[in-house]
C-alpha positions in Angstrom: 0.2 -0.1 0.0 2.8 2.4 1.0 4.5 2.2 -2.5 1.1 2.9 -4.1 0.6 6.1 -2.5 4.1 7.4 -2.7 2.9 10.4 -4.5 0.3 10.9 -1.8 2.7 10.6 1.2 5.1 13.2 -0.8 2.7 15.6 -1.1 1.5 15.4 2.5 5.2 15.8 3.4 6.1 18.6 1.3 3.5 21.0 0.8 3.8 24.6 2.5 0.9 24.7 4.8 -1.4 27.9 6.0 -1.5 27.5 9.7 -5.3 29.2 9.6 -5.4 29.4 13.5 -2.9 29.6 16.3 -1.8 32.0 19.2 1.3 33.8 20.3 4.7 32.2 21.3 6.1 33.2 24.5 9.7 34.2 25.5 12.1 31.7 27.3 11.4 32.2 31.0 7.5 32.6 30.9 5.6 31.6 33.9 3.4 29.3 31.6 4.3 25.8 32.0 5.9 24.0 29.4 4.0 20.9 30.3 0.8 22.8 29.1 2.3 22.2 25.3 0.8 18.7 25.6 -2.4 19.3 27.6 -5.5 21.8 27.9 -5.8 20.7 31.6 -4.7 22.7 34.6 -3.8 22.6 38.0 -3.7 19.0 40.0 -5.4 17.6 36.5 -2.0 19.1 34.8 0.1 16.7 36.8 -1.7 13.6 35.3 -1.1 14.7 31.7 2.0 12.7 31.4 0.1 9.6 31.6 -2.1 10.6 28.5 -1.5 8.7 24.8 -1.2 12.2 23.3 1.7 13.1 25.7 3.7 10.1 25.4 3.3 10.2 21.6 4.1 13.8 21.3 7.1 13.7 23.9 8.7 10.9 21.8 8.1 13.2 18.5 9.8 16.3 20.2 12.7 14.0 21.4 13.4 12.7 17.7 13.3 16.3 16.5 15.9 17.3 19.1 17.8 14.0 19.0 17.6 13.6 22.7 16.2 10.9 24.9 12.3 11.0 25.1 12.1 12.2 29.0 10.4 15.4 29.7 13.5 16.6 31.7 15.8 16.1 28.8 13.7 17.8 26.4 13.3 20.8 28.8 17.1 20.8 29.4 17.6 21.0 25.6 15.3 23.7 24.9 16.6 25.7 27.6 20.1 25.7 26.4 19.2 26.1 22.9 16.7 29.1 23.5 13.8 30.2 21.7 15.2 31.5 18.3 17.1 28.0 18.1 14.3 25.9 18.9 11.8 28.0 16.8 13.6 27.3 13.7 13.9 23.5 14.7 10.4 23.4 14.9 8.8 25.8 12.0 11.5 24.0 9.8 10.0 20.8 10.5 6.5 22.0 10.3 7.3 23.7 6.9 4.3 26.2 8.0 4.2 29.3 5.3 1.6 31.2 6.9 0.3 31.9 10.2 -3.0 33.2 11.1 -2.5 34.3 15.2 -5.6 35.0 17.4 -3.6 37.3 19.7 -6.5 37.5 22.3 -5.4 35.3 24.7 -2.6 37.1 27.4 0.5 34.7 27.9 3.2 35.6 30.4 6.0 37.1 28.1 4.2 37.0 25.2 5.8 37.8 21.9 4.0 40.4 19.6 2.9 39.3 16.1 5.8 40.9 14.2 8.2 38.8 16.2 6.9 35.6 14.8 8.1 36.6 11.2 11.3 35.2 12.5 9.7 31.6 11.7 7.2 32.0 9.3 7.4 34.7 6.5 4.1 35.5 6.7 1.8 36.5 9.9 -1.7 37.7 9.9 -3.6 38.7 12.7 -7.4 37.2 13.8 -8.9 39.5 16.1 -10.9 38.3 19.4 -14.4 40.0 19.4 -14.8 39.4 23.5 -11.1 40.7 24.0 -11.8 43.9 21.9 -15.1 44.5 23.8 -13.5 43.9 27.3 -10.2 46.4 26.4 -12.9 49.1 25.6 -15.1 49.0 28.7 -11.6 48.3 30.9 -10.4 51.8 29.5 -9.2 53.7 32.4 -10.7 56.9 30.9 -14.4 56.1 31.4 -16.1 55.1 34.3 -18.1 52.0 34.3 -21.3 53.9 34.9 -20.7 56.2 31.8 -21.3 53.6 29.1 -24.7 53.0 27.6 -25.0 50.4 25.0 -25.1 52.9 22.2 -21.8 54.5 23.2 -20.3 51.1 23.8 -21.6 49.9 20.2 -20.4 53.0 18.6 -16.7 52.8 20.2 -16.7 49.0 19.3 -17.7 49.3 15.7 -15.2 52.5 15.3 -12.3 50.4 16.9 -12.7 47.7 14.7 -13.2 49.4 11.5 -9.9 51.3 12.5 -8.1 47.7 12.4 -10.1 46.4 9.8 -7.0 46.6 7.3 -5.0 44.7 9.7 -6.6 41.8 10.4 -7.9 38.5 8.5 -10.6 37.1 10.2 -12.7 37.7 13.6 -13.0 35.3 16.3 -15.4 34.6 19.2 -15.2 32.5 22.2 -18.8 32.8 23.1 -18.6 28.8 23.8 -16.7 29.8 26.8 -18.9 32.2 28.4 -22.3 31.8 27.8 -22.3 28.9 25.0 -23.4 28.6 21.3 -27.1 28.8 21.6 -26.9 32.2 20.3 -30.0 34.3 20.2 -29.5 36.4 16.8 -32.8 38.5 18.0 -31.9 39.5 21.3 -33.4 42.7 22.5 -31.2 46.2 23.0 -33.2 46.4 26.4 -31.6 43.0 27.3 -28.2 43.6 26.1 -28.1 47.1 27.9 -29.2 45.5 31.2 -26.5 42.8 30.7 -24.0 45.5 30.0 -25.2 47.3 33.3 -24.7 44.1 35.1 -21.2 43.6 33.9 -20.1 47.1 34.7 -21.3 46.7 38.5 -18.5 44.1 38.8 -15.0 44.5 39.8 -12.1 45.6 37.1 -10.9 44.3 35.0 -14.4 43.5 33.6 -14.9 40.3 32.0 -18.1 40.0 29.9 -20.1 36.6 30.6 -23.7 37.8 30.4 -25.3 36.0 27.7 -27.4 38.9 26.6 -24.4 41.0 25.8 -22.5 38.0 24.6 -25.2 37.5 22.2 -25.7 41.1 21.4 -22.0 41.6 20.9 -21.9 38.3 18.6 -24.5 39.2 16.2 -23.4 42.7 16.0 -19.8 41.3 15.0 -21.3 39.1 12.4 -23.0 41.7 11.1 -19.6 43.9 10.7 -18.0 40.9 9.2 -20.1 40.8 6.8 -19.6 44.3 5.6 -15.8 44.1 5.7 -16.1 40.6 4.1 -14.2 38.7 7.0 -14.6 35.3 8.2 -15.4 34.6 11.3 -13.7 31.8 13.5 -16.0 30.3 16.3 -14.9 28.0 19.1 -16.7 24.7 19.2 -16.1 21.6 21.1 -13.6 20.8 23.7 -11.1 22.8 25.5 -10.0 23.8 29.2 -12.1 23.7 31.8 -13.7 27.4 31.6 -16.2 25.9 29.1 -19.2 24.1 29.6 -18.9 21.2 26.8 -22.6 20.5 26.8 -23.2 24.3 25.0 -20.4 23.9 22.7 -22.3 21.8 20.1 -22.2 23.8 16.9 -26.0 22.5 16.2 -26.7 25.4 19.0 -25.7 27.7 16.1 -28.9 27.0 14.0 -30.8 30.1 14.6 -27.6 32.2 13.4 -27.1 29.7 10.5 -30.8 30.4 9.5 -30.8 34.2 10.0 -30.7 36.1 6.3 -28.7 38.5 7.7 -25.8 36.7 8.1 -26.2 34.2 5.4 -23.3 35.5 3.7 -21.0 35.7 6.6 -18.3 32.5 6.3 -18.2 30.6 9.7 -15.4 28.7 10.5 -15.9 26.1 13.3 -12.6 25.5 15.2 -11.1 22.3 16.7 -13.0 19.9 14.6 -15.9 20.8 17.1 -14.7 17.4 18.7 -16.5 15.5 20.3 -19.2 17.0 17.9 -17.0 16.3 14.4 -20.3 14.7 12.9 -22.2 17.7 13.9 -20.1 19.8 12.3 -19.5 17.7 9.1 -23.3 18.1 8.5 -23.6 21.8 9.1 -20.8 22.4 6.4 -22.8 20.0 4.2 -25.9 22.2 4.3 -25.0 25.7 5.1 -22.8 27.2 2.4 -21.4 29.7 4.7 -19.9 27.1 7.1 -16.3 25.8 7.0 -14.3 23.6 9.2 -10.9 23.5 10.7 -9.5 20.6 12.7 -6.6 22.3 15.0 -6.2 21.4 18.4 -8.2 18.0 17.7 -4.9 17.2 16.1 -2.8 16.5 17.9 -4.4 16.6 21.4 -6.5 13.4 20.8 -5.1 9.7 20.5 -4.0 8.7 16.9 -7.5 6.8 16.6 -9.1 9.8 17.9 -7.4 12.0 15.5 -8.0 9.5 12.5 -11.9 9.1 13.5 -12.4 13.2 14.1 -11.0 13.7 10.6 -12.8 11.0 9.0 -16.0 12.2 10.6 -15.4 15.6 9.2 -15.1 14.3 5.9 -18.1 12.3 6.0 -20.4 15.1 4.7 -18.2 18.2 4.6 -16.9 19.1 1.3 -13.3 18.7 1.1 -13.1 22.6 -0.3 -14.0 23.5 3.4 -11.7 21.7 5.6 -8.7 23.3 7.0 -5.6 22.7 8.4 -4.4 24.6 11.6 -2.0 23.8 14.4 -3.9 25.8 17.2 -0.3 26.3 18.2 0.5 28.3 21.3 3.2 29.6 23.6 5.7 27.0 22.7 6.9 26.2 19.0 6.7 22.7 19.7 2.9 22.8 19.7 3.3 24.3 16.4 5.6 21.3 14.9 3.4 18.6 16.9 0.2 20.2 15.2 1.9 20.0 11.4 3.8 16.8 11.9 0.3 14.9 13.2 -1.7 16.7 10.7 0.4 15.2 8.0 0.4 12.1 9.1 -3.5 11.8 9.7 -4.3 13.4 6.7 -2.4 10.8 4.8 -4.2 8.1 6.5 -7.6 9.4 6.1 -7.0 10.2 2.1 -5.3 7.0 1.4 -8.0 4.8 3.1 -10.4 7.0 1.3 -8.6 5.8 -2.1 -8.9 2.2 -0.7 -12.6 2.6 -0.3 -12.9 3.9 -3.7 -14.1 7.1 -2.4 -11.1 9.3 -3.9 -8.5 8.3 -6.7 -4.9 9.0 -6.1 -5.1 12.6 -7.6 -8.0 13.6 -6.3 -6.4 12.8 -2.8 -3.4 14.7 -3.7 -5.5 17.7 -4.9 -7.3 17.1 -1.4 -3.7 17.6 0.3 -3.3 21.2 -1.2 -6.8 22.1 -0.5 -6.8 21.3 3.0 -3.4 22.4 3.9 -3.1 25.7 1.6 -5.6 26.5 -1.1 -8.8 26.4 1.3 -7.4 29.0 3.7 -5.9 31.2 0.9 -9.0 31.4 -0.7 -11.4 31.9 2.6 -9.3 34.6 4.2 -8.5 36.2 1.0 -4.8 36.0 1.2 -2.7 37.7 -1.0 0.7 36.8 0.5 3.6 38.7 -0.5 6.8 38.7 0.9 6.3 38.9 5.0 3.1 40.5 4.4 -0.8 40.1 3.6 -2.2 42.6 1.0 -5.9 42.6 1.8 -6.8 44.5 -1.3 -6.2 41.9 -4.1 -7.4 38.6 -4.4 -5.7 35.1 -5.2 -5.0 34.3 -8.7 -6.1 30.7 -9.7 -4.8 28.5 -6.9 -1.6 30.2 -6.2 -0.3 32.8 -4.1 0.2 36.1 -5.6 3.7 36.9 -5.6 3.6 39.8 -7.9 4.2 42.6 -5.4 7.2 40.5 -4.0 10.0 42.0 -6.3 8.6 45.5 -6.2 9.8 45.3 -2.4 12.6 42.9 -2.4 14.5 41.7 -5.7 16.6 39.0 -4.3 17.6 36.6 -1.7 21.1 35.4 -1.3 21.5 32.2 0.0 24.8 32.1 1.9 27.2 29.5 3.0 31.1 29.4 4.2 33.1 26.4 2.8 36.1 24.3 4.5 38.7 27.1 3.1 36.6 29.8 5.1 35.3 31.7 1.6 31.8 33.1 1.6 29.7 32.1 -1.5 26.1 32.5 -2.2 23.6 31.6 -4.8 20.9 34.1 -5.4 17.2 33.8 -6.2 14.7 36.2 -7.4 12.6 36.5 -4.5 9.3 35.5 -5.7 10.6 32.0 -6.3 12.5 32.4 -3.0 9.2 32.7 -1.0 7.1 30.5 -3.3 9.8 27.5 -3.4 13.1 27.9 -2.3 12.2 28.5 1.0 11.1 25.1 1.4 12.9 23.0 -1.2 16.5 24.9 -1.1 18.6 24.9 -4.0 21.1 22.2 -5.5 24.5 22.5 -4.9 27.5 19.8 -6.1 29.4 18.0 -3.5 32.5 19.8 -5.4 31.8 23.1 -3.4 33.0 22.1 0.1 36.3 20.8 -1.5 37.2 24.4 -3.0 40.4 25.9 -2.1 41.0 29.8 -1.9 43.0 29.7 -5.4 40.7 27.4 -7.4 37.1 26.6 -7.7 37.6 22.6 -8.0 37.5 20.3 -5.5 41.2 19.6 -3.7 42.7 16.1 -4.4 41.9 13.7 -1.6 39.1 15.7 -0.1 36.9 13.0 -1.8 34.3 15.3 -2.9 33.7 15.5 -6.8 31.5 16.9 -9.3 29.2 13.9 -8.6 26.3 14.1 -6.1 24.3 17.0 -5.0 23.2 18.3 -1.7 20.4 21.0 -1.2 21.3 24.6 0.4 18.2 24.9 2.5 17.9 28.2 4.0 17.4 28.7 7.7 14.9 31.2 8.1 15.4 32.7 11.2 18.6 33.9 10.1 16.9 36.0 7.0 17.8 39.8 7.1 17.2 42.6 5.0 20.7 43.8 3.3 21.1 47.1 5.0 23.5 48.7 2.0 21.2 47.0 -0.8 17.7 47.5 0.3 16.0 45.1 -2.6 17.8 42.2 -1.1 17.9 40.1 1.7 20.5 37.5 2.9 19.8 34.1 4.9 22.2 31.2 6.0 21.9 27.9 4.4 21.9 24.1 6.0 23.4 21.8 3.9 21.4 18.7 3.8 21.7 15.6 2.1 17.9 14.6 2.0 14.7 16.6 3.6 16.0 17.4 7.5 18.9 15.4 7.4 22.1 17.3 7.7 25.3 16.7 5.0 28.5 15.3 7.0 30.4 18.0 5.3 28.2 20.9 6.6 30.1 23.3 8.6 27.0 24.6 10.5 25.6 21.1 11.3 29.2 20.2 12.5 28.7 22.9 14.8 25.6 21.9 15.9 26.6 18.2 16.6 29.4 19.1 19.1 27.2 21.7 20.7 24.8 18.9 21.5 27.2 16.4 22.7 28.7 19.3 25.1 25.1 19.9 26.0 24.0 16.5 26.3 27.2 15.2 28.5 27.7 18.2 30.4 24.7 20.3 30.5 26.5 23.0 29.3 26.7 25.6 26.3 29.4 28.0 24.8 29.0 31.4 24.2 31.3 33.5 21.6 32.3 37.0 20.8 34.5 37.7 18.0 36.9 40.6 17.5 37.2 41.8 13.7 40.5 43.0 12.6 40.5 44.1 9.2 42.3 46.7 6.9 41.2 49.3 4.6 42.9 49.7 1.3 42.3 52.4 -1.2 43.0 51.9 -5.0 46.4 53.6 -6.6 47.2 53.4 -10.3 50.4 54.5 -11.3 51.8 53.8 -14.8 48.7 51.8 -15.5 49.7 49.5 -12.5 46.9 49.2 -10.1 47.9 48.5 -6.0 46.0 48.4 -3.1 47.9 50.9 -0.7 47.0 51.6 3.3 44.0 53.8 3.9 46.1 55.9 6.4 49.3 55.6 8.2 48.3 56.2 11.7 48.9 54.1 14.8 47.2 52.1 17.5 44.0 53.8 18.9 44.7 56.9 16.6 42.2 59.5 17.1 42.8 60.7 13.6 42.3 57.3 11.9 39.1 57.0 13.6 37.9 60.5 12.7 39.3 59.8 8.9 37.1 56.8 8.5 34.4 57.8 10.8 31.6 57.9 8.1 32.5 54.6 6.9 32.2 52.9 10.6 29.1 54.9 11.4 27.4 53.1 8.2 29.1 49.9 9.1 27.6 50.4 12.6 24.1 51.2 11.8 24.1 48.6 9.2 25.4 45.7 11.7 22.5 47.3 14.1 20.1 46.8 11.5 21.1 43.1 11.0 20.9 42.6 14.7 24.4 42.4 15.4 25.4 43.9 18.5 28.6 46.2 18.5 30.7 46.8 21.7 33.7 48.3 20.7 35.3 50.3 17.7 39.1 51.7 17.4 41.7 52.0 15.4 44.3 49.4 15.2 48.2 49.1 15.0 48.6 48.5 11.3 48.3 50.8 8.5 44.6 51.6 7.8 43.8 48.6 10.1 40.8 48.7 12.3 38.7 46.5 14.6 35.2 45.9 15.5 34.1 43.8 18.6 30.9 42.0 18.7 28.8 41.2 22.0 29.3 37.3 23.0 26.1 35.3 22.1 25.4 31.5 21.7 28.3 29.8 19.6 26.0 28.7 16.6 24.5 32.4 16.4 28.1 34.1 17.0 29.4 32.0 13.8 26.5 33.3 11.7 26.6 37.0 12.7 30.4 37.0 12.2 29.9 36.2 8.5 27.1 38.8 8.2 29.6 41.0 10.2 32.2 40.5 7.6 30.0 40.9 4.3 28.6 44.3 6.0 32.1 45.7 6.5 33.4 44.5 3.0 30.4 45.5 1.1 30.2 49.0 2.7 33.8 49.5 2.0 33.6 48.9 -1.6 30.4 51.2 -1.5 33.0 54.1 -0.5 35.6 53.0 -3.1 37.9 50.9 -0.7 38.9 47.6 0.0 38.3 45.9 3.3 40.2 42.8 3.4 40.3 39.8 6.9 43.6 38.2 5.5 45.6 37.4 8.4 49.3 39.3 6.9 48.4 41.1 3.7 51.7 43.0 4.1 54.4 40.9 5.3 56.3 44.2 7.1 53.2 45.2 8.9 50.9 43.9 11.7 48.8 40.9 11.1 44.9 40.8 11.6 43.3 38.1 13.8 39.7 37.5 14.7 40.4 36.5 18.5 37.4 35.2 19.8 36.4 35.2 23.7 34.7 32.2 24.8 32.7 31.3 27.9 30.8 28.4 29.4 27.1 28.5 30.5 24.6 26.4 32.9 20.7 27.4 33.3 22.1 31.1 32.3 24.9 30.9 34.9 28.5 31.6 33.5 30.2 28.3 34.8 33.8 29.2 33.3 34.0 31.4 36.0 35.2 30.4 39.4 33.9 30.9 42.9 35.2 31.4 46.5 34.7 27.3 46.7 35.8 26.4 43.0 39.0 28.4 42.0 41.9 27.5 39.6 43.4 30.8 38.6 39.8 32.3 38.4 38.4 29.3 36.4 35.8 26.8 37.9 36.8 23.2 37.5 34.6 22.8 34.6 36.2 25.9 32.9 39.7 24.6 33.8 38.8 21.3 32.0 37.6 22.6 29.3 40.6 25.1 28.5 43.2 22.2 29.5 41.3 20.4 26.5 41.9 23.3 24.0 45.2 23.7 25.2 45.9 20.1 24.5 44.5 20.0 21.3 45.7 23.3 20.0 48.5 22.2 17.4 45.5 20.6 15.8 42.5 23.5 16.4 45.0 25.7 14.1 44.4 23.9 11.1 41.0 25.2 11.7 41.4 28.4 13.2 44.7 29.5 11.2 44.0 27.4 8.2 45.8 29.2 5.4 49.9 29.5 4.7 49.5 33.3 5.2 47.9 32.8 8.6 51.5 31.5 10.2 53.1 34.7 8.8 50.8 36.4 11.5 51.6 34.2 14.3 55.1 35.2 15.3 56.5 35.7 18.8 56.3 39.4 20.4 53.1 40.2 18.2 50.2 39.5 20.5 49.5 36.8 18.0 50.2 33.5 20.4 53.1 31.8 19.1 53.8 29.4 21.9 51.7 26.7 23.4 50.6 28.2 27.0 48.3 30.1 28.8 48.4 32.9 30.9 45.8 35.5 33.0 45.4 38.5 31.0 48.7 37.5 29.0 48.0 39.2 25.4 51.3 37.1 24.3 49.8 34.0 25.0 47.5 32.2 22.6 44.9 31.4 25.1 44.4 34.4 27.5 41.9 34.1 30.7 40.2 37.4 30.7 38.8 39.4 34.1 36.8 42.4 32.3 35.4 45.3 34.3 32.7 44.1 37.0 34.4 40.8 37.6 36.1 39.9 40.8 40.0 40.5 40.6 40.8 36.8 41.4 38.2 35.4 39.0 38.0 35.4 35.3 34.9 35.2 33.2 36.1 34.1 29.9 39.1 33.0 27.8 40.5 34.1 24.5 41.7 32.4 21.6 44.4 34.8 19.8 45.2 32.1 17.1 42.0 32.7 15.0 41.9 34.5 11.9 39.7 35.8 9.2 40.6 32.9 7.1 38.9 30.3 9.2 35.2 28.9 8.6 33.8 30.3 11.9 31.6 27.2 12.3 34.4 25.0 12.0 36.9 26.9 13.9 34.3 26.8 16.9 33.5 23.0 16.6 37.3 22.1 16.8 37.4 24.2 20.3 34.2 22.5 21.5 35.6 19.1 20.4 39.0 19.7 22.5 36.8 21.4 25.2 34.6 18.1 25.3 38.0 15.6 25.6 39.2 17.8 28.4 36.1 17.4 30.3 35.8 13.9 29.5 39.2 13.1 30.3 39.7 15.6 33.4 42.8 17.1 31.7 44.7 19.9 33.7 46.3 22.9 32.6 50.2 23.6 33.3 51.0 26.8 35.3 50.1 29.8 33.8 52.8 32.1 32.1 52.8 35.5 33.7 55.3 37.4 31.1 56.2 37.3 27.4 56.1 33.8 26.4 59.2 34.4 24.4 61.5 34.7 27.8 60.4 31.1 28.2 61.5 30.0 24.9 63.7 26.9 26.0 61.0 25.8 28.1 57.9 26.2 25.9 56.8 24.4 22.9 56.3 26.2 19.9 52.8 26.1 18.2 53.2 24.9 14.6 55.3 27.4 12.8 53.5 26.6 9.2 50.4 25.0 8.1 52.1 21.7 7.4 52.8 21.2 10.8 49.1 21.9 12.2 47.7 19.6 9.1 50.2 17.0 10.7 48.9 17.6 14.4 45.3 17.2 13.2 46.1 14.1 11.1 46.9 12.5 14.2 44.3 13.7 16.3 41.5 11.0 16.9 39.2 13.0 19.1 38.8 16.0 16.5 38.1 13.0 13.8 35.6 11.3 15.9 33.7 14.5 17.1 34.0 16.9 14.0 33.6 13.9 11.9 36.1 12.1 9.8 35.0 12.9 6.4 34.9 16.6 6.9 38.2 16.5 8.5 39.6 14.7 6.0 38.2 16.9 3.2 39.7 20.1 5.3 43.2 18.3 5.5 43.2 17.8 1.7 42.0 21.5 1.1 45.1 22.4 3.5 47.5 20.4 1.6 46.6 22.0 -1.6 46.8 25.5 -0.3 50.4 24.5 1.2 51.5 23.3 -2.3 50.1 26.2 -4.2 51.7 29.1 -2.2 55.0 27.4 -1.9 55.2 27.1 -5.5 53.1 30.4 -6.1 54.2 32.7 -3.1 53.2 36.0 -5.3 49.6 34.7 -5.6 48.8 35.4 -1.8 48.7 39.1 -3.2 45.3 38.0 -4.8 43.8 36.9 -1.4 42.9 40.5 -0.1 40.2 40.1 -2.4 39.1 36.8 -1.0 39.3 37.3 2.5 
């Protein structure tokens, strides 16, 4: 049976869904309990939720996504360490949701605003809850309760609703929670006025529960919805214990549905009306204005319950009236679970319908598109364009109109960094990106990860050739508008060998993999803050010969150097800020035309992405001003070099656990910090093959140049490759982080950080110990200290023998990196002058 329905299975898995009913997410640290992700129960009843079928199944689903043990404490530990942005990215990418319609009428603790949800889905629409709007009006402190009349209230309500009508896609009522669905569409104004007076005699804040007032508000809103051509979502069926389930049967809406005034009002019965799914199906079959949405029933019921409920909806209701939603709320996992189970259940039900002869396979595939996408696009009149919803125009045929996309954003750059540390991109027209590429990615040859700084072909021995292709899949939370080119966006890409499966050569995947090991084994994450040193060069043409000469000839922290470049640096700073990159300091460096921009420390996976964006920003704005910015370690052998020093710290549950304490102090470090740093110290020669990956890197790493030439460490010792730091605010006997000096602009930041974490893991596993610190210039101890690799060949030899880095980073990726390094060594030994071209590549 599975083989016969492979096309149907593929259709259900690949369709980019419109989530037609959901709620706001909450920030990390919200008081809203994560256990509510699995249940509508509260209080003592919630404590028993882990014993339900849906909890056990859903927990396994989430654990499989996070690749952790299916235990609640393990899932909570993982999500706490990763943070909302990372968790949201995982969940929403797996859910494959293209549009979210959010009812923001539930007030969660630390709730995100609607705009913030665009980090996870490109298009977000608002559903307005009518009871919440009414309560906002009567609770307005500028009015006393006694001043309200039904007419004044109605006038304010209509005015407020009209003022936001172009910002919403639907109305919603939770009358089921207040007084039930047996709405009297002919409630008198006298009764409604009396109901309003009774409400206003209660304590603030007012919560509307009077049936006459609820019925009046409901029918008034339906009339407005008809005039504005807005659908109305109605809660039906089960929910939390606030409702009386007996009053939530949609059959109670009979009087409303028969009222000619509302015959053109499109009404959506939410939650599959469970356990009244058959009744809902009947209503959708006999009333043209009734539509069905099965969110919440899927995934909160058992597999049997979900399947039975959807089958009951489809027994009578036209397929064109049945819609998907997740009813996601508070946690990204609720969106993921809703989408994952909906795809599975829809496949089960439709394939069974094919077996029974109710549908052909092609009809079932069409039904998938209708249920997950087309029905909602049509009903909610969504003309979706590049992160916004245009309410004025309609859909052309069955596709999302993207004609306005390229009036705003023309191109999207899909960016990756290869193993030689070069940044590359594929560019896709915005219309195609948002319709197709955002989900399916673009193809890329295997050979792309074997390329060197001098040749766009794979290095010998990399085992990467032109045979085979992976997908570059956009990581949507990293999408940003390009500040210096406003009609373009850029996004980091994951390399996937098949949907959802990271390619073993993907640098971002390698960093995530070792980060997960660090978290799983030691409950620790690493944060990183990079210092970007770079040279500015200006073009000089003499006798027809083009040269790139220093921008200025000033010294370290020169005021005149900064003043001369201030307009450029201001634009760089503003662009970085617009991209969400926090700058902590800027200053002129010691080299001619050299500057430094230091970035705030953040979770290492994010830090690597933002470093790439920061360098792209600096280079592009320099180019805009007719200059060249280069991060090459040593562009001038007679001048200072540029590093990309990185400050690293270890964190557990928002606490810095690299830092020592009164009870746990080894030269200012904790035991965890000392072991981790000892691992980095022990593996430093191998790490350099990733953090100083080019022959030119070793022109920079020389004694007495603050670049770290000897294998040692020291507290606040800037000549040591490993420096523990005590920034302002940290007690003098403690250190909060350590700096690696031997990291430069030729390094792929994801691979460099992955190598550091892998070494740190080895230090933690084996309880490695640091030697005593060096408290003066290491050159003074040259006879006792070991030199770090003096050239790339020595680093490669160290990496080749390093089994730990091979195991943790991945043998295939390390083998490819070694092959690339060997090719670089051979090329620049034979052609030393070729180094001059590298200022354009790094």
